[in-house]
C-alpha positions in Angstrom: 0.0 0.0 0.0 2.8 2.4 0.8 4.5 1.6 -2.5 1.3 2.3 -4.4 0.8 5.6 -2.7 4.3 6.6 -3.5 3.7 5.8 -7.2 0.5 7.8 -7.1 2.3 10.7 -5.6 5.0 10.7 -8.3 2.2 10.7 -11.0 0.5 13.7 -9.4 3.9 15.6 -9.3 4.4 14.8 -13.0 0.9 16.0 -13.9 1.5 19.3 -12.1 4.8 19.8 -13.8 3.2 19.0 -17.2 0.4 21.4 -16.6 2.8 24.2 -15.7 4.8 23.5 -18.8 1.7 23.5 -21.0 0.6 26.8 -19.5 3.9 28.4 -20.0 4.1 27.1 -23.6 0.6 28.5 -24.3 1.6 31.9 -23.0 4.7 31.9 -25.2 2.7 30.8 -28.2 0.1 33.5 -27.7 2.8 36.1 -27.2 4.6 35.1 -30.5 1.3 35.1 -32.4 0.5 38.5 -31.1 4.0 39.9 -31.9 3.9 38.5 -35.4 0.4 39.9 -36.0 1.4 43.3 -34.8 4.5 43.2 -37.0 2.6 42.3 -40.1 0.0 45.0 -39.3 2.8 47.6 -39.0 4.3 46.5 -42.3 1.0 46.7 -44.0 0.5 50.2 -42.7 3.9 51.3 -43.9 3.3 49.7 -47.3 0.0 51.6 -47.6 1.7 54.9 -46.7 4.4 54.3 -49.3 1.8 53.4 -51.9 0.0 56.7 -51.2 3.1 58.9 -51.2 4.7 57.4 -54.3 3.8 59.5 -57.3 2.0 57.8 -60.2 4.2 57.3 -63.2 3.8 59.9 -65.9 4.0 59.6 -69.6 7.4 61.2 -69.5 8.7 58.5 -67.1 7.3 55.5 -69.0 7.4 56.6 -72.6 10.6 58.1 -73.9 10.4 59.9 -77.3 12.3 58.5 -80.1 15.8 60.1 -80.6 15.9 62.3 -83.6 19.1 62.2 -85.6 20.6 65.5 -86.7 20.4 66.2 -90.4 21.7 69.7 -90.4 24.9 71.3 -89.2 26.7 70.3 -86.0 25.4 71.6 -82.7 27.7 74.5 -82.6 25.7 77.4 -84.1 27.9 80.3 -82.9 28.4 82.9 -85.7 31.8 83.8 -84.2 33.9 80.6 -84.7 37.5 80.8 -83.7 40.1 78.7 -85.6 43.8 78.4 -85.4 46.1 77.6 -88.4 49.6 76.2 -88.5 51.3 78.8 -90.6 54.6 78.5 -92.4 54.7 81.7 -94.3 52.9 84.7 -95.9 53.6 86.2 -99.3 52.4 89.1 -101.4 52.4 86.9 -104.5 51.3 83.4 -105.4 54.7 82.5 -106.8 56.5 82.7 -103.5 53.8 80.7 -101.7 53.8 78.0 -104.4 57.6 77.8 -104.2 57.3 77.1 -100.4 54.6 74.5 -101.0 57.0 72.6 -103.4 60.2 73.2 -101.3 60.0 70.0 -99.1 58.0 66.8 -99.0 56.7 68.0 -95.6 54.7 70.6 -97.4 52.8 68.2 -99.6 49.8 68.4 -97.2 49.9 72.2 -96.9 47.4 74.5 -98.5 47.4 77.9 -100.1 45.1 80.4 -98.4 44.3 83.8 -99.8 43.2 86.4 -97.3 43.3 90.2 -97.3 45.2 90.3 -100.6 48.0 88.0 -99.3 48.9 84.4 -99.7 49.3 82.2 -96.7 50.8 78.7 -96.4 48.9 76.7 -93.8 49.4 73.0 -93.2 46.6 72.5 -90.6 43.6 74.2 -89.1 42.0 73.5 -85.8 39.6 74.9 -83.2 42.1 74.1 -80.5 45.3 76.2 -80.6 47.5 73.5 -78.9 46.8 71.2 -81.9 48.7 73.4 -84.3 51.2 75.2 -82.0 54.6 73.6 -81.6 56.5 75.0 -78.6 60.0 76.2 -79.6 59.3 75.8 -83.3 60.9 78.4 -85.7 59.4 76.9 -88.9 55.8 77.4 -88.0 53.5 79.2 -85.5 49.7 79.3 -84.8 47.7 81.9 -86.6 44.2 82.7 -85.2 41.5 83.4 -87.7 37.8 83.4 -88.3 35.6 82.6 -91.3 33.1 85.2 -92.4 30.3 83.7 -94.5 27.7 86.4 -94.0 27.9 87.5 -97.6 27.0 84.1 -98.9 23.5 83.5 -100.2 23.6 79.7 -100.2 22.6 78.0 -97.0 25.5 75.4 -97.2 28.1 78.1 -97.6 26.6 80.2 -94.7 27.0 77.2 -92.5 30.5 76.3 -93.7 32.2 77.8 -90.7 30.0 75.7 -88.4 30.7 72.5 -90.5 34.4 73.1 -90.2 34.3 73.2 -86.4 33.2 69.5 -86.3 35.9 67.2 -85.0 35.4 64.8 -87.9 34.5 66.5 -91.3 33.8 63.1 -92.8 30.8 62.5 -90.5 28.5 65.5 -90.7 25.2 63.6 -90.5 24.3 64.1 -94.2 23.5 60.5 -94.8 19.8 60.7 -94.0 19.0 64.3 -95.0 16.9 65.1 -98.0 17.9 68.7 -98.0 20.7 68.6 -100.5 21.0 72.4 -100.2 22.5 71.9 -96.8 25.5 70.1 -98.3 28.3 72.3 -99.8 28.9 71.5 -103.5 31.2 68.5 -104.0 31.5 68.1 -100.2 31.8 64.3 -100.0 33.8 64.1 -103.2 36.4 66.6 -101.8 36.6 64.8 -98.5 37.2 61.5 -100.3 40.0 63.0 -102.4 41.7 64.8 -99.5 41.6 61.6 -97.4 43.9 60.0 -100.0 46.4 62.7 -99.1 46.0 62.6 -95.3 43.6 61.1 -92.7 44.5 63.9 -90.2 41.3 65.9 -89.4 43.2 69.2 -89.2 44.8 68.7 -92.7 41.4 67.8 -94.1 39.9 70.9 -92.6 42.5 73.3 -94.0 42.3 71.7 -97.5 38.5 72.1 -97.5 38.9 75.7 -96.4 41.4 76.4 -99.2 39.1 74.8 -101.8 35.9 76.6 -100.9 37.7 79.9 -100.4 39.1 79.7 -103.9 35.6 78.8 -105.4 33.5 81.3 -103.5 34.2 85.0 -103.2 31.6 85.4 -100.5 33.8 83.5 -98.0 36.4 85.7 -96.2 39.2 85.0 -93.8 39.4 87.5 -90.9 42.3 88.0 -88.5 
């Protein structure tokens, strides 16, 4: 009988311990459910606030207009374009200038430029002075100049100073244009011919300038 009572006593202690454990577990379970619910509720509130504050996408944001390619002159539309020439000499007559052009093989890419009644021998022309100026050189020096096309009636010649400021005269966006009046006469042919002489952009520029100056009296060089 005593042994049986002891066993019953052990079972009662086990039940009490189990009941306490279950009660504690239930409390923890309820706490966790409550915490998670509160957290989810807070997240939903924040998400709703963000949805209200976020601006609705506009047509500008979602639809970008197609990029239009330029078919006219380069972006530089300044009437006062500054150039710099690599000058080797200036003469009062064409004979002296021609003699200098034929003096050395180095002059084979140089051009004859007539301005203000004189003949200039230039080998390069650039919009950046450092491209044509050689420090310490006694054979050449940089000569600043401008191109005045205000007297020209043709649109292409009026824009010639702008065309010549482009860093690559062989790519002036003329491929897709239907306005042939925007292209100087024999422009592409001249570039192709000059390219056989030199691929240097400053040489191509001065050769183009020499050609169109000799063919059009409305173009003037100003110093």
